[in-house]
C-alpha positions in Angstrom: -109.2 116.8 -95.5 -112.1 117.2 -94.0 -115.4 116.0 -93.0 -117.7 117.6 -95.8 -121.5 118.3 -96.0 -122.6 116.4 -99.4 -124.0 119.7 -101.0 -121.4 120.8 -103.1 -120.7 117.4 -104.1 -124.5 117.3 -105.5 -124.0 120.1 -107.1 -120.7 119.1 -109.0 -122.7 115.2 -109.9 -125.9 117.5 -111.2 -124.0 119.4 -113.9 -122.0 116.5 -115.0 -124.2 113.3 -115.0 -121.9 111.3 -112.5 -123.2 110.0 -109.2 -121.4 110.0 -105.8 -120.9 106.5 -104.4 -122.5 106.5 -100.8 -120.9 103.3 -98.9 -122.5 101.7 -95.8 -119.4 101.0 -93.3 -119.9 98.6 -90.5 -116.0 97.9 -89.3 -112.3 99.3 -89.9 -111.5 97.0 -93.2 -115.2 98.2 -95.0 -113.8 101.7 -94.5 -110.6 101.1 -95.2 -111.3 99.3 -98.3 -113.9 102.1 -99.5 -111.6 105.1 -99.1 -108.4 103.7 -100.8 -110.5 103.1 -103.7 -112.0 106.9 -103.6 -108.2 108.3 -103.2 -107.2 106.1 -106.2 -109.9 107.3 -108.4 -110.0 110.6 -106.8 -113.5 110.3 -106.6 -115.8 112.7 -104.3 -116.7 109.8 -101.4 -119.7 109.5 -98.9 -119.9 107.0 -95.6 -123.0 106.3 -94.0 -123.9 104.6 -91.2 -127.5 102.6 -90.7 -129.6 101.9 -87.9 -127.8 98.4 -87.6 -124.1 99.9 -87.7 -124.6 102.6 -84.9 -126.1 99.1 -83.2 -123.1 96.9 -84.3 -119.9 99.5 -84.2 -121.5 102.6 -82.2 -121.0 105.5 -83.4 -118.2 106.6 -81.3 -116.2 104.3 -83.2 -117.3 105.0 -86.3 -116.8 108.6 -86.5 -113.2 107.7 -85.4 -112.5 105.5 -87.8 -113.9 107.8 -90.7 -111.8 110.8 -88.7 -108.8 108.1 -89.4 -109.3 107.8 -92.8 -109.2 111.4 -93.7 -106.2 111.8 -92.0 -105.1 108.9 -93.7 -105.8 109.6 -97.3 -106.2 113.8 -97.2 -110.0 112.9 -98.6 -113.0 114.9 -98.2 -115.5 112.7 -96.6 -119.2 113.4 -96.5 -120.5 111.3 -92.9 -124.4 110.5 -93.8 -126.7 108.7 -91.5 -128.5 106.4 -93.5 -132.5 106.0 -92.7 -133.0 108.2 -89.5 -135.8 106.8 -87.9 -136.8 110.3 -86.1 -135.9 113.8 -85.2 -133.9 112.6 -81.6 -131.8 109.9 -83.9 -130.9 113.0 -86.7 -130.7 115.2 -84.0 -127.7 113.1 -82.0 -126.0 112.5 -85.4 -125.8 116.0 -86.0 -124.6 116.5 -82.4 -121.9 114.0 -82.8 -120.5 115.5 -85.7 -122.2 114.3 -89.0 -122.5 116.3 -92.1 -125.3 115.0 -93.5 -128.5 112.7 -92.2 -131.5 111.1 -93.3 -134.8 111.5 -92.3 -137.0 109.0 -93.6 -140.8 109.5 -93.1 -141.8 107.4 -95.6 -143.8 105.2 -93.7 -145.8 107.8 -92.3 -148.4 110.0 -94.0 -147.8 112.4 -96.3 -148.1 115.2 -94.1 -146.8 113.6 -91.6 -143.9 113.1 -93.4 -143.3 116.8 -94.6 -143.9 117.8 -90.7 -140.9 115.5 -89.3 -139.1 116.2 -92.5 -139.3 119.8 -92.1 -138.1 119.8 -88.1 -135.0 117.9 -89.2 -134.2 120.0 -92.0 -134.3 123.9 -89.7 -132.3 121.7 -86.9 -129.7 120.3 -89.6 -129.8 123.7 -91.5 -128.9 125.5 -88.5 -125.7 123.2 -88.0 -124.9 123.4 -91.2 -125.8 120.1 -92.4 -127.4 118.2 -95.1 -130.7 116.5 -94.9 -132.1 113.8 -97.3 -135.9 112.7 -97.2 -137.0 109.7 -98.9 -141.1 110.2 -100.6 -142.1 107.0 -101.9 -141.5 103.4 -100.1 -138.7 100.7 -101.2 -139.2 96.8 -100.9 -136.8 94.5 -99.4 -135.1 93.8 -95.7 -131.9 96.1 -95.2 -131.4 96.3 -90.4 -134.3 97.6 -89.6 -136.1 98.0 -92.9 -138.5 95.5 -93.8 -141.4 96.4 -96.7 -142.5 93.8 -99.1 -143.5 93.7 -102.6 -147.4 94.6 -101.5 -147.1 97.8 -99.2 -143.6 99.1 -101.6 -145.1 102.5 -103.4 -143.3 104.5 -106.4 -143.1 108.2 -105.6 -145.5 110.4 -107.2 -143.5 113.2 -109.5 -146.7 116.2 -108.2 -146.0 115.5 -104.3 -142.0 115.1 -104.3 -142.4 118.5 -106.0 -144.8 120.1 -103.4 -142.4 117.6 -101.1 -139.4 119.7 -101.5 -140.9 122.7 -101.6 -142.6 122.4 -98.3 -139.4 120.9 -96.4 -136.6 122.2 -97.9 -134.8 119.1 -97.8 -131.3 119.3 -100.0 -132.1 115.5 -101.5 -135.1 113.4 -102.2 -134.8 109.3 -102.5 -137.4 108.3 -104.7 -139.0 104.9 -105.2 -138.8 103.9 -108.9 -138.1 100.1 -108.9 -135.7 99.7 -106.4 -135.1 97.8 -103.6 -132.9 96.7 -100.0 -131.9 93.6 -100.4 -130.0 90.9 -102.6 -133.6 90.0 -104.2 -134.5 93.3 -105.9 -136.1 91.3 -108.8 -138.2 88.0 -109.1 -138.4 88.6 -112.9 -136.7 91.3 -115.8 -135.8 94.3 -113.7 -137.5 97.2 -114.2 -137.0 100.7 -113.2 -139.7 103.2 -114.2 -137.1 105.6 -116.1 -140.6 108.1 -117.4 -141.3 108.4 -113.7 -138.1 109.5 -112.6 -137.7 111.8 -116.1 -140.7 113.3 -114.9 -139.7 114.2 -111.0 -136.4 115.0 -112.1 -138.3 117.5 -114.7 -140.5 119.1 -111.6 -137.5 119.7 -109.7 -134.8 119.9 -111.9 -132.6 121.8 -108.9 -132.9 118.9 -106.4 -130.4 116.1 -106.3 -132.2 112.5 -106.7 -131.3 109.4 -104.4 -131.3 106.1 -105.7 -131.5 103.4 -102.6 -131.4 99.2 -103.5 -129.1 99.9 -106.0 -126.2 97.7 -105.4 -126.0 95.5 -108.6 -125.5 92.2 -106.7 -122.5 91.1 -109.0 -122.7 87.7 -109.9 -119.4 86.7 -109.4 -119.5 87.6 -106.2 -122.8 85.6 -105.9 -121.3 82.5 -107.5 -118.3 82.8 -105.0 -120.2 83.2 -102.2 -122.3 79.5 -102.9 -119.0 77.5 -104.2 -118.1 78.5 -100.9 -120.9 77.3 -98.7 -123.2 79.9 -99.4 -126.8 79.6 -100.0 -128.0 82.6 -101.3 -129.5 81.3 -104.7 -131.1 83.7 -107.7 -129.8 86.9 -105.6 -130.4 89.2 -108.3 -129.2 93.5 -108.5 -130.0 96.4 -110.5 -127.9 96.0 -113.6 -125.0 98.3 -114.1 -126.5 99.8 -117.3 -129.5 101.6 -115.5 -127.8 103.0 -112.6 -125.8 104.8 -115.8 -128.7 106.1 -117.0 -131.0 106.9 -113.7 -127.8 109.9 -113.6 -128.4 111.3 -116.4 -132.3 112.2 -114.9 -131.1 113.4 -111.4 -129.9 110.6 -109.3 -126.4 112.3 -107.9 -126.6 109.8 -104.6 -126.0 105.9 -104.8 -126.3 103.4 -102.3 -124.5 100.9 -101.9 -124.3 97.5 -98.9 -125.3 94.6 -100.5 -122.4 94.4 -102.8 -119.8 95.6 -99.9 -121.4 92.3 -97.7 -121.2 89.8 -100.9 -118.1 91.0 -102.0 -116.2 90.8 -98.7 -118.4 87.4 -97.3 -117.3 85.6 -100.4 -113.7 86.1 -100.2 -114.0 85.3 -96.4 -115.7 81.9 -97.0 -113.2 81.1 -99.9 -110.1 81.8 -97.5 -111.7 79.3 -94.8 -112.1 76.9 -98.0 -108.6 76.6 -98.7 -107.2 77.6 -95.5 -108.9 76.0 -92.8 -106.1 76.0 -90.3 -106.6 79.8 -90.6 -107.5 81.3 -87.6 -105.8 84.8 -87.2 -108.5 87.4 -88.4 -105.9 89.3 -90.2 -105.7 86.4 -92.6 -108.7 86.7 -94.5 -109.9 90.0 -93.5 -107.1 91.5 -95.7 -107.7 89.7 -98.6 -112.2 90.4 -97.2 -110.7 94.3 -97.8 -108.9 94.0 -101.1 -112.0 92.8 -102.7 -113.9 95.3 -101.0 -111.5 98.1 -102.7 -111.5 96.3 -105.7 -115.3 95.9 -106.1 -115.6 100.0 -105.0 -113.3 101.0 -107.8 -115.5 99.2 -110.3 -118.4 101.1 -109.1 -116.6 104.1 -109.4 -115.6 103.8 -112.8 -118.2 101.6 -114.8 -121.6 102.5 -112.9 -120.8 106.0 -110.9 -118.8 107.5 -114.0 -117.2 109.0 -110.7 -113.3 109.0 -111.1 -111.4 112.1 -111.2 -114.4 114.2 -110.0 -112.8 114.9 -106.6 
């Protein structure tokens, strides 16, 4: 039981057509719900920390909570930096004990992205830490990321092959139609699987990553709205599309919005049904259980990752 890199996780996933869930964490209850689900399902697990989480909870607290989860469950867990903006934040997380970091240079021109990613790879690899990078831009809003649909760009397969060869990056986040947030599609959901197949054919040994891959489960959206929420028309990536993506090199699937919806739906329900409660344990406990159930559903039915640990 320890903090581990993603290297072995991805090797196993790449050879067996399943994906590892990468779940964003912000507090104790979220971490507990996720790790309890992974423990029961015997599934590999990545816990990831965004810029918003670092600001909200502070890295020291999150690291110690993840260490506590390892002690409590006996799981091997990869602790991953999600959307590192620059070399300095990636270096700090490596030095703080993260076992995987993402350098997101997708906002930069291609050559500049290569230069920045290579710099992070050289430092992280010298410390035994895995590196994820991104090529292409996903639309949507998440923490400090805000890209409108007009500025979203799909990953160019030939550029992906060149990028991996020049940077030595361990995994690559690709843009094929997913997006951040709860409103991923205005019309019919669409992912460019032909593009994904071509990328995978050019770099078959490189694990691919889907960001913005929450399915925005309708039951949680409905429950939120029934108990005072205002998120009409929220729509995510259909589960069968995620399952299809795992057949073409996708080894890591990022999930954040579904965690937020599961937790918020249960808390809203509790406050409406128990308006006199003011003990946080009364509503955070059920919220934690909702996260656990949702994560188990993902592992079993979307990621196909049960019994892969």
